[in-house]
C-alpha positions as CSV (number, residue, x, y, z in Angstrom):
1,M,2.2,23.8,-15.7
2,F,-0.3,21.0,-15.3
3,D,1.5,17.7,-14.9
4,G,-1.5,15.4,-15.2
5,L,-1.9,14.6,-11.5
6,D,-5.6,13.9,-10.8
7,T,-6.1,15.2,-7.2
8,S,-9.9,14.4,-7.3
9,V,-9.2,10.7,-7.0
10,Q,-9.4,9.6,-3.4
11,P,-8.3,6.4,-1.8
12,T,-10.7,4.1,0.0
13,L,-9.7,2.2,3.1
14,V,-11.6,-1.1,2.7
15,S,-13.1,-2.8,5.7
16,P,-13.0,-6.6,6.2
17,E,-16.8,-6.6,6.1
18,T,-17.0,-5.1,2.6
19,V,-13.9,-6.7,0.9
20,H,-16.1,-9.3,-0.8
21,V,-17.4,-6.5,-3.1
22,W,-13.9,-6.0,-4.4
23,T,-12.3,-9.4,-4.3
24,S,-12.5,-10.3,-8.0
25,R,-11.1,-6.8,-9.0
26,I,-8.3,-6.7,-6.5
27,W,-7.2,-10.4,-6.8
28,P,-4.9,-9.7,-9.8
29,H,-3.2,-6.9,-7.9
30,L,-2.7,-9.1,-4.9
31,E,-1.3,-11.9,-7.0
32,K,1.2,-9.5,-8.5
33,M,2.3,-8.5,-5.0
34,T,2.6,-12.2,-4.1
35,R,4.8,-12.9,-7.1
36,S,7.2,-10.1,-6.1
37,S,7.3,-11.1,-2.5
38,K,9.9,-13.9,-3.2
39,G,8.0,-16.4,-1.2
40,R,7.2,-14.2,1.8
41,F,3.4,-14.7,1.4
42,L,0.6,-16.0,-0.8
43,T,-2.5,-14.1,-1.8
44,E,-4.5,-16.1,0.7
45,D,-2.0,-15.0,3.4
46,I,-2.7,-11.4,2.5
47,M,-6.4,-11.8,2.8
48,D,-6.1,-13.7,6.1
49,A,-3.9,-10.9,7.6
50,F,-6.4,-8.3,6.3
51,Q,-9.4,-10.2,7.8
52,R,-7.5,-10.4,11.2
53,G,-6.7,-6.7,11.1
54,A,-3.0,-7.2,10.7
55,M,-2.9,-5.4,7.4
56,Q,-4.9,-2.6,5.8
57,L,-6.2,-2.6,2.3
58,W,-6.4,0.7,0.3
59,L,-7.9,1.1,-3.1
60,V,-8.1,3.8,-5.7
61,I,-11.2,3.4,-7.8
62,R,-12.3,5.2,-10.9
63,G,-15.7,4.0,-12.0
64,P,-15.7,0.2,-12.0
65,E,-11.9,0.1,-12.3
66,V,-9.5,-0.5,-9.5
67,M,-6.6,1.7,-10.4
68,C,-4.4,0.9,-7.4
69,V,-4.2,-1.5,-4.5
70,C,-2.0,-0.8,-1.5
71,L,-1.3,-2.9,1.5
72,T,-0.1,-1.5,4.8
73,A,0.8,-3.0,8.2
74,G,1.3,-1.4,11.5
75,V,4.7,-1.9,13.2
76,T,5.1,-1.1,16.9
77,Y,8.6,-0.3,18.1
78,P,9.4,0.4,21.8
79,R,9.3,4.2,21.3
80,A,7.4,4.7,18.0
81,R,4.7,3.4,15.8
82,A,5.1,3.0,12.0
83,L,2.8,2.2,9.1
84,R,4.7,0.1,6.6
85,L,3.9,0.0,2.9
86,V,3.9,-3.7,2.3
87,G,2.6,-3.9,-1.3
88,L,1.7,-1.5,-4.0
89,S,0.2,-2.4,-7.4
90,G,-1.4,-0.2,-9.9
91,H,-1.3,1.6,-13.3
92,Q,-1.6,5.2,-14.4
93,Y,0.4,6.5,-11.5
94,K,-0.6,10.2,-12.0
95,I,-4.2,9.3,-11.4
96,W,-3.6,7.7,-8.0
97,A,-0.4,9.4,-6.7
98,A,-2.4,11.3,-4.1
99,L,-3.1,7.9,-2.4
100,L,0.2,8.0,-0.6
101,K,-0.4,11.4,0.9
102,S,-3.8,10.3,2.1
103,I,-2.3,7.2,3.7
104,E,0.3,9.3,5.5
105,H,-2.4,11.6,6.8
106,V,-4.5,8.7,8.1
107,A,-1.5,7.0,9.6
108,K,-0.7,10.1,11.6
109,Q,-4.2,11.2,12.6
110,H,-6.0,7.9,13.1
111,F,-3.4,5.2,13.6
112,D,-1.1,7.3,15.9
113,C,2.0,6.6,13.7
114,Q,5.1,8.7,13.7
115,I,6.8,6.9,10.9
116,M,6.0,5.7,7.4
117,E,8.1,2.8,6.1
118,A,8.6,1.3,2.7
119,F,10.9,-1.4,1.5
120,H,10.7,-1.0,-2.2
121,P,12.5,-1.6,-5.4
122,P,14.7,1.3,-6.6
123,K,12.2,2.1,-9.4
124,Y,9.7,3.3,-6.8
125,R,11.9,6.1,-5.5
126,T,10.0,8.5,-7.7
127,I,6.6,7.3,-6.4
128,L,7.7,8.0,-2.8
129,P,8.5,11.7,-2.7
130,G,9.8,12.8,0.7
131,Y,11.0,9.4,1.7
132,K,14.7,9.6,2.5
133,T,16.7,6.5,1.5
134,T,18.5,5.6,4.6
135,H,19.5,2.0,3.9
136,W,20.0,-0.3,1.0
137,F,17.9,-3.3,1.5
138,G,19.7,-6.5,0.5
139,E,18.5,-10.1,0.9
140,K,19.8,-13.6,0.7
141,F,17.5,-16.5,0.8
142,L,19.0,-19.7,2.3
């Protein structure tokens, strides 16, 4: 049975040199991530980290529309390297669901990562198939 997943949509890893082409279309997604960060960062902080190479910016595009924006950041542990999903904003999930598999592939093959990480709200459990919930993430702001 066809579930509506569009496997022809491919993610694009944006380079800092070409981000200016996308800025006006990704800004609303980045601001949404900023609002949900609970003060961890501003949109300008995201762009600065991206320009410095501390974060990666992934897009799913259909025609002129940006369907999804994903931010990742590399994390180096003493014995492993991880790629952490920092932010995810999009609509029409079934169109861009393959993005996560592509990011996992690039993380392993090109970034030498052994681990994918995602701190996420419970509602995203269905978007992250194969991710085992090992911890509840709680927070208290002082």
